[in-house]
C-alpha positions as CSV (number, residue, x, y, z in Angstrom):
1,M,-18.4,-14.3,-9.0
2,V,-15.1,-13.6,-7.4
3,A,-14.1,-9.9,-6.8
4,K,-11.2,-8.7,-8.9
5,A,-8.6,-6.1,-7.8
6,L,-5.6,-4.5,-9.5
7,T,-2.3,-3.6,-8.0
8,I,0.0,-1.0,-9.6
9,A,3.4,-1.3,-8.0
10,G,7.0,-2.4,-8.2
11,S,8.2,-6.0,-8.1
12,D,10.2,-7.3,-5.1
13,S,12.5,-10.1,-6.1
14,G,12.5,-11.3,-2.4
15,G,8.8,-11.8,-2.5
16,G,8.0,-9.9,0.7
17,A,6.7,-6.5,-0.5
18,G,5.5,-4.8,-3.7
19,I,3.5,-6.7,-6.3
20,Q,4.2,-10.0,-4.7
21,A,2.9,-9.0,-1.3
22,D,-0.1,-7.3,-2.9
23,L,-1.1,-10.4,-4.8
24,K,-0.7,-12.6,-1.7
25,A,-2.9,-10.2,0.3
26,F,-5.6,-10.2,-2.4
27,S,-5.5,-14.0,-2.5
28,A,-5.6,-14.3,1.3
29,M,-8.7,-12.1,1.3
30,G,-10.4,-14.2,-1.4
31,V,-10.0,-11.7,-4.2
32,Y,-8.5,-12.3,-7.7
33,G,-5.5,-10.1,-8.3
34,A,-4.3,-8.5,-11.6
35,S,-1.1,-6.6,-11.7
36,V,0.7,-3.7,-13.4
37,I,4.5,-3.6,-12.7
38,T,6.0,-0.1,-12.4
39,A,9.6,-1.2,-11.6
40,V,11.7,-4.2,-11.2
41,T,13.9,-4.2,-8.1
42,A,16.8,-6.4,-7.1
43,Q,15.8,-6.9,-3.4
44,N,16.0,-9.2,-0.5
45,T,15.2,-9.0,3.2
46,R,18.4,-6.9,3.8
47,S,18.7,-4.3,1.0
48,V,17.6,-3.0,-2.4
49,T,20.6,-3.3,-4.8
50,A,19.1,-2.2,-8.1
51,I,15.9,-0.6,-9.5
52,H,14.9,-0.7,-13.1
53,A,11.9,1.6,-13.9
54,I,9.4,0.3,-16.5
55,P,8.8,2.9,-19.3
56,E,5.7,5.0,-18.7
57,E,4.1,3.9,-22.0
58,V,4.5,0.2,-21.0
59,V,2.9,0.9,-17.6
60,A,0.0,2.7,-19.2
61,A,-0.4,-0.1,-21.7
62,Q,-0.6,-2.6,-18.8
63,I,-3.3,-0.6,-17.1
64,A,-5.3,-0.3,-20.4
65,A,-5.0,-4.0,-21.1
66,V,-6.3,-5.0,-17.7
67,L,-9.2,-2.4,-17.5
68,D,-10.3,-3.1,-21.1
69,D,-11.0,-6.7,-20.3
70,I,-11.3,-7.4,-16.5
71,D,-14.0,-6.1,-14.2
72,I,-11.7,-4.4,-11.7
73,T,-13.7,-3.3,-8.6
74,A,-10.8,-1.7,-6.7
75,I,-7.2,-0.6,-7.3
76,K,-4.2,-0.4,-5.0
77,I,-1.3,1.8,-6.0
78,G,2.1,1.4,-4.5
79,M,5.6,2.2,-5.8
80,L,5.8,5.0,-8.4
81,G,9.3,6.2,-8.5
82,T,9.3,9.3,-10.8
83,P,7.1,12.3,-11.6
84,A,6.6,11.1,-15.2
85,L,5.3,7.7,-14.0
86,I,2.9,9.3,-11.5
87,V,1.4,11.4,-14.3
88,A,1.2,8.4,-16.6
89,V,-0.7,6.4,-14.1
90,A,-3.0,9.3,-13.2
91,E,-3.8,9.7,-16.9
92,A,-4.3,6.0,-17.5
93,L,-6.9,5.9,-14.6
94,A,-8.8,9.0,-15.7
95,R,-11.9,7.1,-16.7
96,Y,-11.7,4.5,-13.9
97,E,-14.5,5.2,-11.4
98,G,-13.9,2.6,-8.7
99,P,-12.2,3.0,-5.3
100,V,-8.4,3.6,-5.2
101,V,-6.1,2.8,-2.3
102,L,-2.9,4.8,-2.6
103,D,0.1,3.7,-0.5
104,P,2.7,6.5,-0.9
105,V,5.7,4.1,-0.9
106,M,8.9,6.1,-0.3
107,V,11.4,4.0,1.6
108,A,11.9,0.2,1.7
109,K,12.0,-1.6,5.1
110,S,15.8,-1.8,4.6
111,G,16.0,2.0,4.5
112,D,16.6,2.2,0.7
113,R,14.8,5.1,-1.1
114,L,12.1,4.1,-3.6
115,L,10.7,7.5,-4.5
116,A,12.6,10.5,-5.8
117,D,12.1,13.7,-3.8
118,A,11.1,15.4,-7.1
119,A,8.2,12.9,-7.3
120,I,6.5,14.0,-4.0
121,D,5.0,17.2,-5.5
122,S,3.8,15.2,-8.5
123,L,2.1,12.7,-6.1
124,K,0.4,15.5,-4.3
125,T,-0.7,17.2,-7.5
126,H,-1.8,14.3,-9.7
127,L,-2.8,11.3,-7.5
128,I,-3.7,12.1,-3.9
129,G,-6.9,13.8,-5.0
130,R,-7.9,10.6,-6.8
131,A,-7.4,8.4,-3.7
132,T,-10.4,7.0,-2.0
133,L,-8.0,6.1,0.8
134,L,-4.4,7.3,1.4
135,T,-2.3,5.1,3.7
136,P,0.9,6.9,4.8
137,N,3.1,5.8,7.7
138,L,4.4,8.7,9.9
139,P,7.6,9.4,8.0
140,E,5.7,9.4,4.7
141,A,3.1,11.8,6.1
142,E,5.9,14.2,7.2
143,K,7.4,14.1,3.7
144,L,4.0,14.9,2.2
145,V,2.7,17.7,4.5
146,G,5.4,18.5,7.0
147,P,5.7,17.7,10.8
148,G,2.8,17.7,13.2
149,A,0.5,15.4,15.2
150,P,-0.9,12.6,13.1
151,Q,-4.4,14.1,13.3
152,E,-3.1,17.4,12.0
153,Q,-1.2,15.7,9.2
154,A,-4.3,13.8,8.2
155,Q,-6.3,16.9,7.9
156,R,-3.7,18.5,5.6
157,L,-3.8,15.3,3.5
158,L,-7.6,15.5,3.3
159,A,-7.2,19.1,2.2
160,L,-5.1,17.8,-0.8
161,G,-8.2,15.9,-1.9
162,A,-7.9,12.4,-0.5
163,G,-11.2,10.9,0.4
164,A,-9.9,9.4,3.6
165,V,-6.5,9.0,5.3
166,L,-5.2,6.0,7.3
167,M,-2.4,7.2,9.5
168,K,-0.4,4.1,10.3
169,G,1.3,4.1,13.7
170,G,4.0,1.5,13.2
171,H,6.8,4.0,13.4
172,A,5.6,5.5,16.7
173,A,6.8,4.6,20.1
174,G,4.9,2.7,22.8
175,T,3.6,-0.8,23.5
176,I,0.3,-0.1,21.7
177,C,0.3,0.6,17.9
178,E,-2.6,2.9,16.8
179,D,-3.8,3.5,13.3
180,L,-6.1,6.5,12.7
181,L,-8.7,6.4,10.0
182,V,-9.6,10.0,9.4
183,T,-12.4,11.2,7.2
184,A,-14.5,14.4,6.9
185,A,-17.0,12.7,9.3
186,G,-14.5,12.0,12.1
187,T,-11.7,9.7,13.3
188,Q,-11.7,6.0,14.1
189,T,-8.9,4.3,16.0
190,F,-7.6,0.8,15.3
191,A,-5.3,-0.3,18.1
192,A,-3.2,-3.5,18.8
193,D,-0.4,-4.6,21.0
194,R,3.0,-3.8,19.3
195,I,4.6,-7.1,18.3
196,D,8.3,-7.8,18.9
197,T,9.6,-9.1,15.6
198,Q,11.9,-7.8,12.9
199,N,9.9,-9.6,10.3
200,T,7.7,-6.7,9.1
201,H,8.8,-6.4,5.5
202,G,5.8,-5.6,3.3
203,T,3.4,-4.6,6.0
204,G,2.4,-1.3,4.3
205,C,1.9,-3.0,0.9
206,S,0.0,-5.9,2.5
207,Y,-2.2,-3.6,4.6
208,A,-3.2,-1.4,1.7
209,S,-3.9,-4.4,-0.5
210,A,-6.0,-6.1,2.1
211,I,-8.1,-2.9,2.4
212,A,-8.4,-2.7,-1.4
213,A,-9.6,-6.3,-1.4
214,G,-12.4,-5.5,1.0
215,L,-13.5,-2.5,-1.1
216,A,-13.4,-4.8,-4.2
217,Q,-15.8,-7.1,-2.3
218,G,-18.2,-4.3,-1.6
219,L,-17.3,-3.6,2.1
220,A,-17.7,-0.1,3.5
221,L,-14.3,1.6,4.1
222,E,-14.4,1.3,7.9
223,A,-15.2,-2.4,7.6
224,A,-12.5,-3.0,5.0
225,V,-9.9,-1.3,7.3
226,E,-11.1,-3.2,10.4
227,R,-10.8,-6.5,8.7
228,A,-7.4,-5.7,7.1
229,H,-6.1,-4.5,10.4
230,R,-7.1,-7.6,12.2
231,W,-5.7,-9.8,9.5
232,L,-2.4,-8.0,9.3
233,N,-1.9,-8.0,13.1
234,T,-2.1,-11.8,13.0
235,A,0.1,-12.0,9.9
236,I,2.8,-10.0,11.8
237,S,2.4,-12.1,14.9
238,R,3.0,-15.3,12.8
239,A,5.8,-13.9,10.7
240,D,8.6,-15.6,12.6
241,E,7.2,-19.0,11.5
242,L,8.3,-18.4,7.9
243,G,12.1,-18.0,8.4
244,V,12.7,-16.1,5.2
245,G,16.0,-14.4,4.8
246,R,18.4,-12.9,7.4
247,G,17.1,-9.4,7.5
248,H,13.6,-8.0,7.8
249,G,11.5,-11.0,6.7
250,P,8.0,-10.8,5.3
251,V,4.7,-11.1,7.2
252,H,2.8,-14.4,7.0
253,H,0.1,-13.6,4.4
254,F,-1.3,-17.2,4.5
255,H,-1.4,-17.7,8.3
256,Q,-5.1,-18.6,8.0
257,L,-4.4,-21.4,5.4
258,W,-1.0,-22.9,6.0
259,R,-0.6,-25.5,8.7
């Protein structure tokens, strides 16, 4: 039997991030992907020019339809633009008992805002406590819990109820990029050389989805993060081979398959 995972996120018309990146990452990991679309964006590698939010009741209906029929063994949550939508998703998942990877998407790679400031408190109140793993980058962590060292921010996020926090170091300086997996038991560091490429669109979506795929397949959290980290690092290093768009292009999800 093939493991099945669900992504709840926005659609990226350019195909590099959001639902499209999530499903590609699931597939690259050998997992069947189902999807719930929370917003439709007009987006390419350079900008987001329009966002149309899907009504909360339609998002909730999508979740119910998937969970009523398909044996979903992990869920990844991405773009949730409004407080009402966050509450609707939390309520729709109230009876789901499997692992949830929450990527608190706030800003697109182009710099365009994807989450209203008013929704940040709702995210902290209604969803972070449901997350098996929270995967903020450094700017997102600061928006959620204020400034501080990544380890300190992670501890504040754990205090909000997250089961574990993966502090992503892509926005930090230095030739080495370090991600910190912080749990109540301690901290594990995942390090890699920083890759010189502008084609990093969808890295956060893809990383969180690859981790969710591992959890769907029954991997322990640390093993799922380690495998996803290794896969994503190669996907970034091979991104320039794709030649998609004239801005921040996507990572190469299928570097292991395409020749």
